VOGU-3710 file (C-alpha; in Angstrom, 3 decimals, decimal comma):
1> xxxxxxxxxx> -85,934/113,795/26,887  -82,204/114,543/26,894  -82,683/116,854/29,862  -84,407/114,096/31,848  -81,609/111,664/31,071  -79,025/114,256/32,058  -80,751/114,993/35,365  -81,050/111,274/36,062  -77,355/110,737/35,428  -76,481/113,668/37,679
11> xxxxxxxxxx> -78,687/112,257/40,426  -77,128/108,803/40,146  -73,639/110,303/40,153  -74,438/112,417/43,219  -75,803/109,429/45,109  -72,749/107,391/44,171  -70,419/110,099/45,465  -72,409/110,380/48,698  -72,243/106,632/49,267  -68,510/106,587/48,631
21> xxxxxxxxxx> -68,035/109,440/51,108  -69,714/107,393/53,858  -67,582/104,303/53,360  -64,972/103,783/56,083  -61,380/104,617/55,138  -58,444/106,909/55,879  -58,604/109,816/53,490  -56,256/109,690/50,500  -53,746/111,959/52,242  -53,595/109,650/55,249
31> xxxxxxxxxx> -53,050/106,520/53,176  -50,368/108,178/51,066  -48,610/109,357/54,215  -48,485/105,773/55,509  -46,981/104,641/52,191  -44,409/107,432/52,109  -43,278/106,748/55,681  -43,004/103,013/54,999  -40,658/103,580/52,066  -38,119/105,223/54,380
41> xxxxxxxxxx> -37,755/101,976/56,332  -37,602/99,421/53,518  -34,427/97,426/53,020  -32,637/97,684/49,679  -33,731/94,158/48,831  -37,357/94,964/49,608  -37,258/98,152/47,555  -35,907/96,269/44,565  -38,556/93,526/44,775  -41,414/95,962/45,334
51> xxxxxxxxxx> -40,237/98,254/42,571  -40,359/95,298/40,190  -43,877/94,285/41,227  -45,279/97,826/41,153  -43,381/98,747/37,973  -41,628/101,707/39,540  -44,647/103,243/41,261  -44,395/104,171/44,931  -46,263/102,694/47,879  -48,026/106,043/48,233
61> xxxxxxxxxx> -49,191/105,882/44,619  -51,031/102,599/45,192  -52,077/103,250/48,787  -55,600/104,257/47,699  -56,052/101,399/45,220  -58,352/99,356/47,484  -60,727/102,333/47,778  -60,625/103,196/44,094  -61,792/99,720/43,026  -64,964/100,040/45,116
71> xxxxxxxxxx> -66,627/101,726/42,156  -66,224/98,487/40,143  -68,862/95,873/40,986  -66,509/92,986/40,299  -64,550/94,009/43,402  -67,592/94,326/45,660  -66,627/91,213/47,633  -63,655/93,094/49,078  -65,787/95,782/50,761  -65,895/94,052/54,192
81> xxxxxxxxxx> -62,107/93,702/54,134  -61,570/97,324/55,182  -62,713/96,910/58,802  -63,283/94,424/61,597  -65,908/94,637/64,338  -65,960/92,599/67,530  -66,953/93,388/71,116  -64,614/95,711/72,982  -62,439/94,126/75,680  -62,739/90,705/74,047
91> xxxxxxxxxx> -60,470/88,675/71,807  -60,998/88,201/68,094  -62,935/84,953/67,683  -62,472/83,327/64,297  -65,584/81,210/64,748  -67,638/84,412/64,934  -65,699/86,310/62,282  -67,476/87,744/59,267  -67,785/84,919/56,749  -67,394/87,476/53,953
101> xxxxxxxxxx> -64,050/88,556/55,339  -62,747/91,383/57,498  -59,608/93,469/57,937  -57,719/90,731/59,775  -58,558/88,092/57,198  -57,699/90,589/54,441  -54,188/91,274/55,712  -53,537/87,594/56,362  -54,688/86,729/52,826  -52,414/89,382/51,320
111> xxxxxxxxxx> -49,436/88,135/53,324  -50,079/84,512/52,354  -50,233/85,333/48,636  -47,090/87,470/48,742  -45,117/84,839/50,682  -46,149/82,024/48,357  -43,482/81,432/45,721  -46,127/79,861/43,478  -48,314/82,990/43,366  -48,646/84,583/39,942
121> xxxxxxxxxx> -47,178/87,999/39,257  -50,717/89,289/38,691  -51,847/88,077/42,128  -48,745/89,447/43,835  -49,339/92,838/42,257  -53,001/92,940/43,265  -52,506/91,786/46,846  -49,492/94,023/47,416  -51,601/97,023/46,426  -54,340/95,826/48,767
131> xxxxxxxxxx> -51,919/95,213/51,646  -50,528/98,740/51,427  -54,046/100,069/51,909  -55,181/97,651/54,596  -52,155/98,305/56,790  -53,223/101,937/56,714  -56,831/101,047/57,541  -55,642/98,990/60,510  -54,284/102,124/62,160  -57,426/104,214/61,730
141> xxxxxxxxxx> -58,962/103,223/65,098  -62,576/103,361/63,958  -61,853/100,557/61,484  -61,792/98,441/64,640  -64,791/100,263/66,054  -68,391/99,279/66,742  -70,410/97,611/64,034  -73,707/99,096/65,239  -72,670/102,654/64,344  -70,570/101,636/61,312
151> xxxxxxxxxx> -67,315/102,635/62,919  -68,561/106,074/63,917  -70,165/106,901/60,569  -73,558/107,162/62,271  -72,311/109,557/64,944  -73,193/112,844/63,282  -71,152/115,892/64,236  -70,262/119,226/62,717  -66,717/120,066/61,762  -66,320/123,837/61,777
161> xxxxxxxxxx> -70,113/124,114/61,239  -70,128/121,710/58,277  -71,987/118,362/58,516  -69,668/115,435/59,138  -69,436/112,328/61,297  -66,947/110,993/63,815  -65,421/108,555/61,336  -64,854/111,242/58,721  -63,310/113,570/61,302  -60,635/110,945/61,952
171> xxxxxxxxxx> -60,362/109,888/58,313  -59,811/113,229/56,729  -61,286/116,313/58,416  -58,451/116,817/60,876  -55,795/115,977/58,280  -57,311/118,196/55,583  -57,727/121,119/57,989  -54,053/120,800/58,914  -53,400/121,497/55,222  -50,179/119,557/54,732
181> xxxxxxxxxx> -49,542/117,298/51,744  -48,757/113,637/52,348  -45,099/114,283/51,557  -44,993/117,088/54,130  -46,685/114,899/56,746  -44,260/112,051/56,082  -41,254/114,370/56,178  -42,426/115,872/59,468  -43,190/112,608/61,230  -41,734/112,432/64,730
191> xxxxxxxxxx> -38,021/111,657/64,938  -37,581/108,213/66,447  -34,517/106,334/67,621  -33,726/102,896/66,242  -34,912/101,389/69,524  -38,207/103,290/69,341  -38,780/102,113/65,767  -38,098/98,511/66,743  -40,468/98,790/69,707  -43,286/100,076/67,511
201> xxxxxxxxxx> -42,682/97,325/64,958  -42,883/94,572/67,556  -45,966/92,455/68,006  -48,353/90,414/65,920  -51,170/91,504/63,663  -53,657/90,817/66,453  -51,570/92,865/68,899  -51,890/95,812/66,524  -55,628/95,195/66,117  -56,188/95,232/69,885
211> xxxxxxxxxx> -54,099/98,390/70,158  -56,288/100,145/67,568  -59,440/98,910/69,265  -58,266/100,324/72,596  -57,736/103,674/70,904  -61,189/103,416/69,333  -62,685/103,474/72,837  -60,952/106,809/73,433  -62,233/108,145/70,108  -65,815/107,172/70,964
221> xxxxxxxxxx> -65,490/109,028/74,248  -64,188/112,146/72,518  -67,468/113,317/70,959  -71,207/112,728/71,052  -73,870/112,773/68,390  -74,646/116,388/67,492  -71,400/117,866/68,846  -69,779/120,832/67,117  -66,054/120,281/66,770  -63,541/123,062/66,231
231> xxxxxxxxxx> -59,868/123,906/66,787  -59,815/122,421/70,288  -60,657/118,957/69,016  -57,849/119,073/66,486  -55,501/120,430/69,152  -56,341/117,465/71,366  -56,272/114,679/68,774  -54,316/115,583/65,624  -51,063/114,420/67,218  -52,714/111,034/67,774
241> xxxxxxxxxx> -53,748/110,875/64,114  -50,222/111,721/62,997  -48,762/109,061/65,292  -51,187/106,461/63,946  -50,075/107,286/60,411  -46,462/106,912/61,488  -47,097/103,566/63,171  -48,961/102,393/60,081  -45,959/103,262/57,930  -43,445/101,613/60,251
251> xxxxxxxxxx> -45,458/98,429/60,478  -46,152/98,318/56,744  -42,383/98,480/56,234  -41,929/95,694/58,794  -44,289/93,247/57,076  -42,871/94,097/53,640  -39,299/93,576/54,857  -40,346/90,256/56,398  -41,658/89,186/52,981  -39,085/90,664/50,606
261> x> -36,086/91,737/52,651
//
């Protein structure tokens, strides 16, 4: 009897892990890199306010919070907040937006709560943690990909002969194969002038969404179902991944400085 219960628990656990692996997100290393880069560009005032809200923990520390809470059913309503799907080469139409929420609505909600002087400390803490994550998600192009293939999750490929999918390749496979920690990736981000930083931080949330969607078209054209991807793919696209992480960090810092700095 005990053996049957044990096997059942193992099976449930395995299924749970498999389902989590297929959910769209940057890998942990990617999200932490975004957080670490953002911290370099925070004003002193922003750092002080954020440090108080997060009780001394870093942006990188809480960058994976929105993924971690997926295992708790009471947070299930936030699952659609990690992505947004709308037809390529069109504008985001709020009348057709997902009524359960999407990435755009998620970021706007977080910003509204954090800007509201009447928000409770508990709400500010929760939505700051969520914002850190969602600003990272925004810069993973397949989070603004096609709904019919779940942002590339249904495009099955092999990464160095191991089963994967196009979404996972961009989430974590390329980053993990590069074998740098998030601190190393942040430290080795491209050197940018003040003018270059300001140029990358310009624009609205929707501008950044359309930019990611345009990149998603390139990603979809980079591989087909059943392709075997090796060193050449990483050679061609890892620099793009690293730049997306850097832009995510710069823009996270921008919105945080707008709120707190």
